[in-house]
Structure formats: structure tokens, C-alpha cells
C-alpha positions in Angstrom: 89.2 177.1 153.3 93.0 176.9 152.4 92.4 176.2 148.5 89.7 179.2 148.8 92.3 181.6 150.1 94.9 180.5 147.7 92.7 180.6 144.8 91.9 184.6 145.7 95.3 185.1 146.5 97.0 183.6 143.7 94.1 184.3 140.9 93.2 188.1 142.3 96.2 189.0 143.8 94.7 189.3 147.6 97.1 189.4 150.1 97.3 185.8 152.0 95.9 187.6 155.5 92.9 189.3 153.9 92.4 185.8 151.4 92.5 183.9 155.0 89.8 186.4 156.5 87.7 186.4 153.2 87.7 182.5 152.8 87.1 181.8 156.5 83.6 183.8 156.4 82.7 182.2 153.3 83.8 178.3 154.5 82.1 179.9 157.1 78.5 180.0 155.4 79.2 176.7 153.3 79.8 174.9 156.7 76.4 176.4 158.0 74.3 175.6 154.9 76.0 172.0 155.3 74.0 171.2 158.2 70.9 171.8 156.1 72.7 169.3 153.3 73.2 166.9 156.4 69.9 166.7 156.9 68.7 166.5 153.2 71.0 163.0 153.1 69.3 161.9 156.3 65.7 162.5 154.5 66.5 161.2 151.3 69.0 157.6 151.4 70.7 157.1 148.4 68.6 154.3 146.8 68.8 151.2 145.3 68.4 151.9 142.2 68.9 155.6 140.8 65.7 157.4 139.3 65.1 160.3 137.4 63.3 162.0 140.3 65.8 161.3 142.8 68.1 162.7 139.9 66.2 165.8 140.0 66.2 166.4 143.7 69.9 165.8 144.3 70.3 168.7 141.3 67.9 171.3 142.7 69.3 170.3 145.9 72.8 171.3 144.5 71.4 174.3 142.8 69.5 176.0 146.0 73.0 175.2 148.2 75.1 177.2 145.4 72.2 180.1 145.1 71.8 180.5 148.8 75.6 180.3 149.4 76.8 183.2 147.1 73.9 184.9 148.4 74.2 184.4 152.1 78.3 185.4 151.5 77.0 188.6 149.8 75.0 189.4 153.1 77.9 188.4 155.6 80.5 190.8 153.6 78.6 193.3 153.4 77.7 192.8 157.6 81.5 192.9 157.8 82.2 196.1 155.5 79.4 197.9 156.8 78.2 198.5 153.3 76.7 196.2 150.8 78.6 194.2 148.9 77.8 192.3 145.9 79.5 189.7 143.5 80.4 190.9 140.0 78.1 189.6 137.3 80.9 188.2 135.6 82.0 186.0 138.8 78.3 184.9 139.5 79.1 181.5 137.3 82.1 180.4 138.5 81.0 181.2 141.9 77.7 179.2 141.6 80.0 176.3 139.9 82.2 176.5 143.3 78.8 176.6 145.6 77.8 173.1 143.4 80.9 171.4 143.6 80.9 172.5 147.5 77.4 170.8 147.8 79.3 167.2 145.8 81.9 167.6 148.4 79.7 167.8 151.5 76.4 165.2 150.0 79.6 163.0 148.8 81.2 162.6 152.3 77.7 161.6 154.4 76.2 159.5 151.7 79.4 157.4 151.8 79.1 157.7 155.9 76.0 156.5 155.4 76.7 153.9 152.9 79.7 152.1 155.8 77.0 153.0 158.1 74.4 150.8 156.5 77.1 147.9 155.9 78.0 147.8 159.6 74.5 147.3 160.7 74.1 144.9 158.1 77.3 143.2 159.2 75.9 143.1 162.7 73.0 141.7 161.8 74.4 138.5 159.9 76.7 137.9 162.7 73.9 137.9 165.7 71.8 136.1 163.0 74.8 132.7 162.4 74.5 133.6 166.2 71.1 132.5 166.7 71.4 129.7 164.4 74.3 128.2 166.0 72.5 128.4 169.4 69.5 127.1 167.7 72.0 123.9 166.6 73.7 123.7 170.2 70.6 123.6 172.1 68.7 120.5 171.0 72.0 118.6 171.0 72.6 119.5 173.8 69.1 118.7 175.3 69.2 115.3 173.5 72.8 114.2 175.5 71.4 115.5 178.6 67.8 113.8 178.5 69.8 110.6 177.7 71.7 110.5 180.9 68.1 111.0 182.6 66.1 108.5 181.2 69.3 105.9 181.5 69.1 107.2 185.2 65.5 106.6 186.0 65.3 102.3 186.3 68.1 101.9 188.1 68.6 105.2 190.6 65.5 106.8 190.6 66.7 109.3 192.9 70.0 110.5 191.2 67.6 110.6 187.7 65.5 113.3 189.8 68.7 115.2 191.0 70.1 115.1 187.6 66.7 116.2 186.0 67.2 119.7 188.5 70.7 119.7 187.4 69.1 119.8 183.9 66.4 122.0 184.5 69.3 124.9 185.7 71.4 124.2 183.0 68.3 124.7 180.3 67.2 128.2 182.2 70.3 129.2 181.5 71.0 128.4 178.1 67.3 129.9 176.8 67.6 133.0 179.1 71.4 134.3 178.2 71.1 136.6 175.7 74.6 138.1 175.6 77.4 137.0 173.3 80.0 137.1 175.3 80.2 136.2 179.0 83.1 136.1 181.5 85.4 133.0 181.5 84.3 132.1 185.1 81.0 132.2 184.1 81.3 130.1 181.4 83.0 127.4 183.0 80.5 127.7 185.7 78.2 126.4 182.9 80.2 124.1 181.5 80.9 122.8 184.6 77.2 121.7 185.8 76.9 120.2 182.2 80.1 118.0 182.7 78.2 117.1 185.9 75.7 115.5 184.5 77.9 113.8 181.8 79.8 111.9 184.9 76.9 110.9 186.4 76.4 109.0 182.9 80.0 108.1 182.2 81.6 107.3 185.6 85.0 106.6 185.7 85.3 106.5 182.0 85.2 110.1 181.7 87.7 112.3 183.2 88.1 116.0 183.3 91.0 118.5 183.9 90.6 121.6 184.2 93.1 124.4 184.3 92.2 127.7 184.3 94.7 130.7 185.3 92.2 132.8 188.4 94.3 135.8 186.2 91.5 135.2 183.2 88.5 134.3 185.1 87.0 138.1 184.0 87.8 137.9 180.4 85.7 137.6 177.9 84.9 134.7 175.4 81.9 133.9 172.9 
């Protein structure tokens, strides 16, 4: 709007106040048509390889936008003045070129936003895949260690083995059903503490664990 008003004032000598009013109407029409450009961009995303058909679609869309903008701007000006107003023939080509530039600006920004959103979704998917792979690596390791503890207890302390198996079942249920990427520190501590209880059964006095967790951070989120 500012560029449009400045060009009217500098090139054609229109008072800046009048130029701003006319510019507001013209750019307002372009903004409304820009909503159609956004819909077009959504329905025709940027392809992986640009083909002639896609280029033709963009050319037709740009020409249609430009012609519609010039036509509707004349309609709006006619309504504003209460009389038929039309663009002088010698000014039609510059206005059509300006309409093409407006299309490129709106479509270009829209495609850039679209590409940024795609990149963000791809990055999030990659992170989720990494987390899933990490869980797949950790769960078997955790399971084998815990089962090893239970197996060693069966011949020497059956009741303790049964109790440890119950603890293991509770831990596995948490490990397999938990699908959040982040939990509170308090929840993570409770999970790890149950695992440590199993390891204490296995290692006895050889394993000494000290917890030092301030209450103030118990609700903090951790991976």
C-alpha cells in the first residue's frame, strides 16, 4: 500500500492523502484476491520436480489474478465515485505487470510458509522415530536385566522371586504403555526407583543409591 501510494504521488502528482485512499482500495482488492491465491497454493503445493504443467498452472493463475485485480479495482473505484471509472489503455500494461508482481509476492510467501511447515513436520517425525528407536533399544536391555534378577532368585528365594516378578510386570506395563515424550521428574523418579528396587534384590549391599532431588523441581518435565 505504501509503495502504491508513493508511486501515485511521485509519478502522477496525486496528493498523498488521496493516493493513500485509492491505494487502500486497490490493495484491499488484491488482499481479497490473495485469499484465493492461498487456497490455490494449498491445493497445488510446490512439487518435488517442477514440470511444464505446473508452470502453466502458475502462469494462468498469475494472469487470472492480475486481470481480476485490474477489473475489480475499476469496479470498486466506480462505486466509490458513483460513476464508471476505467483504467486508461496506456496504463493497463503497467497495472497488469503490477498485478503479476502482487501474485508472485503472495504466492511466494505462501509457498515459503508451506515449505517451512513441511520441514518442521519432517523434523518432528524424525525426532519421534529416533525416540521410538531409543525405546526399542532400552526396553529389551531393561527387560533382560530384570529377568536375570528374577531367574537368580527362583531357586534360592521363591517368594522374593514372585514379588520381584510382580514388580517387573508393573515396570513393563509402565514402559510399554507410556507414549509421552516428556514426563514429570516425580514420575520418572518413581519409575527408576521401582527399577532400583529390583536391582537391590539382585546386588544387595553392593548397590548403594542416594537420591538428591529438590521438591521444587519435582514437577519439571524431563525426557
